[in-house]
C-alpha positions in Angstrom: -26.6 -7.5 -22.0 -26.8 -6.8 -18.4 -29.4 -4.5 -18.1 -28.8 -4.0 -14.6 -25.5 -2.4 -14.9 -26.8 0.3 -16.9 -26.6 3.7 -14.9 -27.2 7.3 -15.2 -28.1 10.4 -13.2 -29.3 13.6 -14.3 -27.9 17.0 -12.9 -24.7 15.1 -11.8 -21.2 14.1 -13.4 -23.2 12.3 -15.6 -25.2 15.2 -17.0 -24.0 18.6 -16.6 -23.5 21.9 -18.5 -19.8 22.3 -19.4 -19.5 25.7 -20.9 -22.3 28.1 -21.8 -23.5 26.4 -24.5 -22.5 22.8 -24.3 -23.5 19.5 -22.3 -21.7 16.4 -21.3 -24.0 13.3 -21.1 -22.2 10.1 -19.5 -23.8 6.5 -19.3 -21.9 3.6 -17.4 -22.3 0.3 -18.6 -20.9 -3.1 -18.0 -17.2 -3.6 -18.9 -17.2 -5.1 -22.6 -20.9 -5.6 -22.6 -22.1 -2.9 -25.0 -20.4 -2.1 -28.2 -22.3 1.0 -29.3 -24.4 3.8 -27.3 -26.7 6.7 -29.1 -28.0 9.8 -27.3 -31.8 10.4 -28.2 -32.0 14.1 -27.4 -33.9 17.2 -28.2 -36.2 19.8 -27.0 -39.5 18.8 -25.3 -41.5 21.3 -27.0 -40.5 20.2 -30.3 -41.0 16.3 -29.7 -44.0 15.8 -32.1 -42.6 18.3 -34.7 -39.0 16.7 -34.7 -38.9 13.2 -34.1 -35.3 13.4 -32.6 -35.8 10.1 -31.1 -35.6 8.1 -34.1 -31.9 9.6 -34.9 -29.0 9.7 -32.4 -25.9 10.9 -31.6 -23.0 8.5 -31.0 -21.4 8.4 -27.5 -17.7 7.3 -27.2 -16.2 5.1 -24.8 -14.0 7.6 -22.9 -12.8 5.5 -19.8 -13.0 1.6 -18.6 -12.3 0.0 -15.3 -12.3 -3.5 -14.1 -16.3 -3.8 -14.1 -17.8 -0.6 -16.2 -17.3 1.2 -19.4 -17.9 4.9 -19.3 -19.6 6.4 -22.7 -19.7 10.3 -23.2 -20.7 12.6 -25.8 -20.8 16.5 -25.9 -24.6 18.2 -26.8 -24.4 21.6 -28.4 -27.2 23.2 -27.0 -29.8 25.3 -29.2 -32.6 25.8 -26.5 -31.9 26.0 -23.1 -33.4 22.8 -22.3 -33.0 19.0 -23.2 -34.8 15.7 -22.8 -32.6 12.7 -23.7 -32.4 8.9 -23.5 -30.1 6.3 -24.5 -30.4 3.7 -27.3 -27.6 1.1 -26.2 -26.6 -2.2 -28.3 -25.2 -5.3 -26.8 -22.6 -7.4 -28.0 -25.2 -9.8 -29.3 -26.8 -7.1 -31.5 -29.9 -6.7 -29.1 -30.9 -3.1 -28.5 -32.7 -1.6 -25.9 -34.0 2.0 -24.9 -32.7 3.3 -21.5 -34.9 6.1 -20.0 -35.8 7.9 -16.6 -38.5 5.1 -16.4 -36.4 2.2 -17.1 -35.2 0.1 -19.8 -37.7 -0.8 -22.9 -37.2 -2.7 -25.9 -36.2 -0.2 -28.6 -39.3 -0.8 -31.0 -41.6 0.1 -28.1 -42.9 3.3 -30.1 -45.4 4.1 -27.3 -42.7 4.9 -24.7 -40.3 6.3 -27.5 -43.0 9.0 -28.2 -43.9 9.7 -24.4 -41.9 12.9 -23.6 -42.4 12.7 -19.9 -40.6 9.1 -20.3 -37.1 11.1 -20.8 -34.4 12.0 -18.5 -34.6 15.7 -18.2 -32.5 18.6 -17.9 -35.5 21.2 -18.0 -33.6 24.3 -18.1 -30.1 25.4 -18.4 -29.2 28.4 -15.9 -25.7 30.0 -16.1 -25.8 30.5 -12.5 -26.0 26.9 -11.9 -23.2 25.6 -14.0 -20.2 24.5 -12.0 -17.3 27.1 -12.6 -13.7 26.9 -12.1 -10.9 29.7 -12.1 -9.4 29.3 -15.7 -6.1 30.2 -14.7 -5.7 27.3 -12.2 -5.1 24.2 -15.0 -2.2 26.2 -16.3 -0.6 26.6 -12.9 2.6 24.7 -11.4 2.4 25.1 -7.7 5.0 24.8 -5.2 4.4 24.0 -1.6 6.3 25.9 1.0 6.7 24.9 4.8 7.4 28.4 5.9 9.6 27.4 8.9 11.7 25.2 6.9 12.1 27.0 3.5 14.4 29.8 4.2 15.4 32.2 7.2 15.3 35.6 5.7 15.3 37.2 9.0 17.3 36.3 12.0 15.8 38.8 14.2 12.5 37.3 14.4 13.9 33.7 15.3 11.7 32.1 18.3 13.6 31.0 21.3 15.9 28.1 21.1 15.9 28.5 17.1 18.6 25.8 15.9 21.3 26.3 13.4 19.7 26.0 9.7 20.0 22.2 9.1 21.4 21.3 12.3 19.7 18.1 12.8 19.5 15.6 9.9 16.3 14.2 11.0 14.3 17.0 12.6 12.2 16.7 15.6 8.6 17.5 16.3 9.4 20.5 18.3 12.4 21.7 16.7 12.5 25.4 15.3 14.8 26.6 12.6 13.9 30.2 11.9 12.4 29.8 8.5 10.0 32.9 7.7 8.1 35.1 5.0 11.2 37.2 4.3 12.9 33.8 3.2 10.2 33.1 0.6 10.5 36.8 -0.5 14.2 36.1 -0.8 14.0 32.9 -3.1 11.0 34.1 -5.5 13.5 34.3 -8.2 14.6 30.9 -7.7 10.7 29.9 -8.1 10.1 31.9 -11.2 13.5 30.4 -12.6 12.2 27.0 -11.8 9.0 27.7 -13.8 6.7 27.9 -10.7 3.7 29.9 -11.1 1.6 29.1 -7.7 3.0 28.8 -4.1 1.1 27.1 -1.5 2.0 28.0 1.9 1.0 25.8 5.1 -0.5 27.8 7.5 1.1 31.2 8.6 -1.2 32.6 11.5 -0.3 32.8 15.0 0.4 29.3 16.9 2.6 27.6 19.4 3.9 24.6 17.0 6.3 25.0 14.2 3.5 23.7 11.8 0.9 26.3 13.0 -2.0 24.0 12.3 -3.1 24.6 16.0 -4.0 28.3 15.3 -4.4 30.7 18.0 -5.3 33.8 16.3 -6.1 34.0 12.6 -6.0 37.5 12.3 -2.2 37.7 13.5 0.4 36.5 11.2 2.9 34.9 13.5 5.9 36.7 14.5 8.3 34.3 13.9 7.3 34.5 10.0 7.0 38.1 9.9 3.9 40.9 9.8 1.2 42.0 7.8 3.9 44.3 5.9 5.8 41.4 5.0 3.1 39.1 3.8 1.9 42.0 1.6 5.3 42.0 0.0 5.4 38.8 -0.6 1.9 38.6 -2.3 2.7 41.7 -4.4 6.3 40.6 -5.6 5.1 37.1 -6.3 1.9 38.7 -8.6 4.9 40.9 -10.2 6.5 37.8 -11.3 3.3 36.2 -12.3 2.6 33.6 -9.3 -0.4 33.5 -7.6 -0.5 32.7 -4.0 -2.7 30.6 -1.7 -2.7 30.3 2.1 -3.8 27.5 4.1 -6.7 28.1 6.7 -7.8 25.5 9.6 -11.2 26.2 10.2 -12.2 22.6 11.8 -10.1 23.5 14.8 -8.6 25.8 16.9 -5.6 25.8 19.0 -5.6 25.0 22.6 -3.9 28.6 23.8 -6.1 30.7 21.8 -8.3 33.1 23.9 -11.5 31.4 22.9 -10.6 28.0 24.5 -8.6 29.6 27.2 -11.9 31.4 27.9 -14.0 28.0 28.1 -11.3 26.6 30.5 -11.3 29.5 32.8 -15.1 30.0 32.7 -16.3 26.8 32.0 -20.2 27.0 31.0 -20.4 30.5 31.8 -18.0 31.3 29.0 -19.0 33.3 26.3 -17.5 30.9 23.9 -19.0 28.1 25.4 -21.0 27.3 22.4 -18.0 27.7 20.0 -17.3 24.2 20.6 -18.2 20.8 20.7 -18.4 20.2 24.7 -19.7 17.2 25.7 -19.9 17.7 29.4 -18.7 20.5 32.0 -16.5 20.8 33.7 -13.7 20.6 31.1 -10.4 19.3 32.1 -7.4 20.8 30.9 -5.0 18.5 29.6 -2.2 20.2 30.9 -3.4 19.7 34.7 -2.4 16.2 34.6 0.2 15.0 37.1 1.8 12.8 34.9 4.7 12.4 37.7 2.1 10.7 40.1 1.0 8.1 37.4 -2.0 9.9 36.5 -2.8 9.5 32.8 -4.7 11.6 30.2 -7.0 9.4 28.1 -7.7 11.0 24.9 -10.8 8.9 24.4 -12.4 10.0 27.1 -12.2 13.7 26.6 -15.1 16.0 27.5 -15.0 17.7 24.2 -14.6 17.2 20.3 -10.9 17.5 19.1 -9.3 16.9 15.8 -8.2 13.4 15.7 -8.4 13.1 19.5 -5.5 15.5 19.9 -6.4 17.5 23.0 -4.6 20.6 21.9 -7.1 21.1 19.0 -10.6 21.5 20.2 -13.2 21.6 17.3 -15.1 24.3 16.2 -18.5 24.6 16.0 -19.1 26.2 12.4 -23.0 25.8 12.4 -22.6 28.6 15.3 -23.8 31.8 14.0 -20.7 33.4 16.0 -18.1 31.2 14.8 -19.1 31.3 11.2 -19.1 35.0 11.4 -15.5 35.2 12.7 -14.2 32.6 10.3 -15.8 34.3 7.3 -14.2 37.6 8.1 -11.1 36.0 8.2 -11.5 35.1 4.9 -12.5 38.2 3.8 -9.7 39.9 5.5 -7.0 38.1 3.8 -8.6 38.4 0.3 -9.4 42.0 0.8 -6.2 43.0 2.6 -3.4 40.9 0.7 -5.2 40.1 -2.4 -4.3 36.2 -2.0 -5.4 34.1 -4.6 -6.7 31.0 -3.0 -7.3 28.8 0.4 -6.7 25.5 1.0 -8.8 24.1 3.6 -7.4 21.8 6.2 -9.6 18.7 7.5 -12.3 20.2 5.1 -14.3 16.9 5.0 -14.8 17.4 8.9 -16.6 20.9 8.6 -20.3 21.0 7.8 -21.4 21.6 4.3 -23.7 24.8 4.8 -20.4 26.5 6.3 -18.7 25.5 3.1 -21.4 26.9 1.0 -21.2 30.3 3.0 -17.6 30.2 2.6 -17.3 29.9 -1.1 -20.2 32.6 -1.4 -18.0 35.1 0.3 -14.8 34.4 -1.4 -16.1 34.4 -4.8 -18.3 37.4 -4.2 -14.8 39.2 -3.5 -13.0 37.6 -6.1 -14.5 36.0 -9.1 -11.3 33.8 -10.2 -10.6 32.7 -6.6 -9.5 29.1 -6.2 -10.6 26.9 -2.9 -9.0 23.4 -2.4 -10.2 21.1 0.2 -8.1 18.4 2.1 -9.9 15.3 1.5 -8.4 12.3 1.0 -11.3 10.2 -0.4 -13.8 10.7 -3.2 -15.8 14.2 -2.7 -18.7 14.4 -5.0 -20.8 16.5 -2.7 -17.9 18.9 -2.1 -17.4 19.4 -5.5 -20.9 20.4 -6.6 -19.6 24.2 -7.5 -20.9 25.8 -4.6 -18.0 24.7 -1.9 -14.9 23.7 -3.4 -13.3 24.0 -6.7 -10.9 20.7 -6.1 -9.4 18.7 -3.5 -5.9 17.6 -2.7 -5.9 14.6 -5.2 -4.5 12.0 -2.9 -6.7 9.4 -4.4 -4.6 9.9 -7.7 -1.3 10.3 -5.7 -1.6 6.9 -4.0 -2.1 5.0 -7.1 0.9 6.5 -9.0 3.0 5.9 -6.1 2.0 2.3 -5.8 2.3 1.6 -9.4 5.7 3.6 -9.8 7.1 2.6 -6.5 5.3 -0.4 -5.1 2.3 -0.4 -2.5 3.1 -0.4 1.2 1.5 -3.1 3.3 2.0 -3.3 6.6 5.1 -1.1 6.7 6.6 -2.9 3.6 7.1 -1.8 0.1 5.8 -4.8 -2.2 8.1 -4.6 -5.3 5.9 -4.6 -8.7 2.8 -5.6 -7.2 0.6 -3.3 -9.2 -0.3 -4.1 -13.3 -0.9 -1.6 -15.5 -4.4 -3.1 -16.0 -5.1 -2.3 -12.3 -3.5 1.0 -12.5 -5.7 2.1 -15.6 -8.7 0.8 -13.8 -8.3 2.7 -10.6 -7.2 5.9 -12.3 -10.4 5.7 -14.9 -12.8 5.3 -12.0 -11.5 8.5 -10.1 -11.8 10.4 -13.4 -15.4 9.3 -13.9 -16.3 10.9 -10.3 -16.3 14.3 -11.5 -17.2 16.8 -14.2 -14.5 17.6 -16.6 -14.1 21.1 -15.4 -13.7 19.7 -12.1 -10.9 17.3 -13.1 -9.2 20.1 -15.2 -8.5 21.9 -11.9 -7.8 19.1 -9.3 -4.8 19.5 -7.0 -2.4 16.8 -8.0 0.6 15.9 -6.1 3.0 13.3 -4.9 4.1 14.0 -1.5 3.5 16.9 1.1 4.0 17.6 4.8 1.4 14.9 5.3 3.1 12.1 3.5 6.9 10.7 3.3 8.8 12.4 0.4 8.6 10.7 -2.7 12.6 10.3 -3.0 12.1 8.2 0.3 9.3 6.4 -0.9 10.9 5.4 -4.4 14.2 4.2 -2.0 16.1 7.0 -3.7 15.5 5.2 -7.3 15.7 8.7 -9.2 14.6 7.3 -12.5 11.2 6.1 -10.6 10.6 9.4 -9.1 11.1 11.1 -12.5 8.6 8.8 -14.2 6.0 9.3 -11.7 6.6 13.1 -11.8 6.5 12.8 -15.6 3.2 11.0 -15.4 1.4 13.4 -13.0 2.7 16.5 -15.1 0.8 14.9 -18.3 -2.6 14.6 -16.3 -5.4 16.8 -16.2 -5.1 19.0 -13.3 -3.1 21.4 -11.7 0.3 19.8 -10.3 1.9 20.7 -7.1 5.8 20.2 -6.3 6.7 19.9 -2.7 9.3 22.1 -1.7 12.9 20.3 -1.8 11.5 17.8 -4.4 13.2 19.3 -7.1 16.5 18.9 -5.7 15.9 15.2 -4.3 15.1 16.1 -0.7 14.4 13.0 1.2 12.5 12.4 4.3 10.0 10.0 6.1 6.8 10.5 7.8 6.4 13.6 9.9 8.4 15.1 10.9 11.1 13.9 8.8 9.4 15.3 5.8 10.0 18.8 7.2 13.6 19.0 6.7 15.2 22.4 6.1 15.5 23.3 2.4 19.0 22.6 1.2 20.7 25.9 -0.4 24.1 25.0 -0.8 24.6 24.0 -4.7 27.0 21.5 -3.6 24.7 19.4 -1.7 21.6 19.8 -4.3 21.1 17.3 -6.9 21.5 19.4 -9.9 20.7 16.9 -12.5 17.3 16.6 -10.6 16.8 20.4 -10.5 17.7 20.3 -14.4 15.0 17.6 -15.0 12.3 19.5 -12.7 12.7 22.9 -15.1 12.5 20.8 -18.2 9.3 18.8 -16.9 7.5 22.3 -16.1 8.4 23.6 -19.5 7.2 20.7 -21.3 3.7 21.3 -19.4 3.9 24.9 -20.3 4.8 24.4 -24.2 2.0 21.4 -24.5 -0.9 22.6 -22.0 -3.7 22.3 -24.6 -2.7 18.6 -25.5 -2.6 17.9 -21.6 -5.8 19.5 -20.6 -8.2 19.4 -23.3 -7.3 15.9 -24.9 -8.8 12.5 -24.1 -6.5 10.2 -22.6 -6.4 6.8 -24.8 -4.3 3.9 -23.3 -2.4 1.5 -25.2 -3.0 -1.9 -24.1 -1.6 -4.3 -26.5 1.9 -4.1 -24.6 4.8 -7.0 -23.6 4.7 -6.3 -20.1 1.8 -5.9 -17.5 4.5 -3.1 -16.1 4.9 -0.8 -18.9 2.4 2.2 -19.2 1.8 3.7 -22.3 -0.9 6.7 -23.6 -1.8 9.0 -26.2 -3.5 12.4 -26.0 -4.7 14.0 -29.5 -5.7 17.4 -29.9 -6.1 19.9 -32.8 -3.8 17.9 -35.0 -1.2 16.9 -32.6 -0.4 13.8 -30.8 1.3 13.8 -27.7 2.6 9.8 -26.8 4.3 8.9 -23.6 5.7 5.4 -22.2 6.8 4.4 -19.2 8.7 1.1 -18.6 8.6 -0.1 -15.3 9.0 -3.7 -16.4 12.1 -6.4 -16.6 12.9 -6.0 -20.3 13.5 -3.3 -23.2 10.6 -2.0 -24.9 10.9 -1.3 -28.5 9.0 1.6 -30.3 9.1 3.3 -33.4 9.7 7.0 -33.8 9.6 8.3 -37.2 11.2 11.5 -38.7 8.4 14.1 -37.7 8.1 13.0 -33.9 9.8 15.5 -31.6 11.3 14.0 -28.4 10.2 16.4 -25.6 11.4 14.5 -22.6 13.0 11.4 -21.7 15.7 9.7 -19.7 16.8 7.3 -22.2 20.8 8.6 -23.0 20.7 8.4 -27.0 17.7 8.8 -29.2 17.6 8.4 -32.8 14.9 8.0 -35.7 13.7 4.7 -35.8 13.6 1.8 -33.3 14.1 2.8 -29.8 14.9 0.4 -27.2 13.4 1.7 -23.7 15.4 0.0 -20.9 13.7 -0.8 -17.7 13.2 2.3 -15.9 12.9 5.0 -18.8 10.3 7.1 -19.9 9.5 9.0 -23.2 7.4 11.8 -24.1 7.2 12.6 -27.8 5.0 14.9 -29.9 3.7 14.4 -33.7 
């Protein structure tokens, strides 16, 4: 047994209060090195009267990666504290005792009886438990880029607004007149689709069409509407059972904001000079550069910090008390005034943790079941400890799903079928073990967004591949999001091509894709408990490394899913009690089913 591979960390995703009366305990071991793990646990003050270290509760292997196995069990609380260790049995039959002080022979009675040698969860406080809004896991989100969804009020169109969809490939500086009234006008469409949550990209006053260069957080962009329209949108969405999440950019502010313009005008004498990370004065305005004379503006020589070296997005100093008060006031305003249900936070990983802790407290104190999502493209354990974000935009999962179903992109070229099912399972399983189970249940899962190319383009217009990837995502723990237009096969490359105008003419929509999307969402709703609460058991004995198969078992029901991305048929047996709930196989009968390459099948029995 590789003792160096044994790993556990108390009060983390390896040991945490899951519900008010249950604890989850995890242990990581070397892959295929351990055959059995028992949790030895009890109350510290009952140690000598009840020799709980002599028995043990079996732990189950819940995930496997290329190099590790993960074991987990659920402990039912009696007293509000826990001392615990692990009895680990290797392939060769040897057993060891793994505790807070290290690894010992299993027959070392002295260490077994030393209560202070055990890992400790000293006392469980309900206030410390990582809590998530319960409604989120049952929500299907729909991301809307307001400027491109629908033009409901032409009277508020900005200057030089183009006819709807005038360009096949929109440019960065195009305006088409989409607004909040356009969203209201299509709420019935979203309800019919099965959507229960809307995520709007920024709607605050800004100079660009995307609004990520906010100039005034307290003002709705006039091209989108006004306070009355936003209030109407939220109210009418709520009346249909649809939640509303807004997008906020607190990492940086727009170049033409009054705060930044005051800095440019008054330099170090500006009352806002400490609102930003200014490295030296005078701050030079980048629009003052005379490009006609050959003068160049070197973004890497800026005298102030920005987002991604973009001179028109100066970075806010969120540790400044005045900045913090201002931004927290923005958060309070939209919750109190409009009753929004969530914030999606742009560039969340570049803002200090203390600000997010104060932000979380502000939102939750106003609305206990409020949802907070950070835009983070990498592992984010520190942000997900319960006092900052509830979830992140789950791009790590996004990338793995797209790489498996569509082929990974290397140097702008798609490599067909480069990822095996073994590699995919390894990466998905490793990501799952990064977080508490209640966190995984509300992760914001997506396949494309305003920041990525659309999946129809990424899949080279292979509808079967797109549907397979969507089915897989909808069967995973977490809350899925559809980017506007995906349901009608809207395509588009990277920004700005991924922000095309929504197509509303039915003769120009992919109606088969729309029908599929409705079925997909309905399946998610019908089998929500199987999807949320059942463990995911992978099928490994498959004829091709390009086939994915798994099952989920919960309260006597078994959901089975198959995805044939290989080059040969897959034969599976379906008995008479099996219900086929979603598939793209043309004909299904009881008995052997042959899944052609590119097909998927979801059944429940």
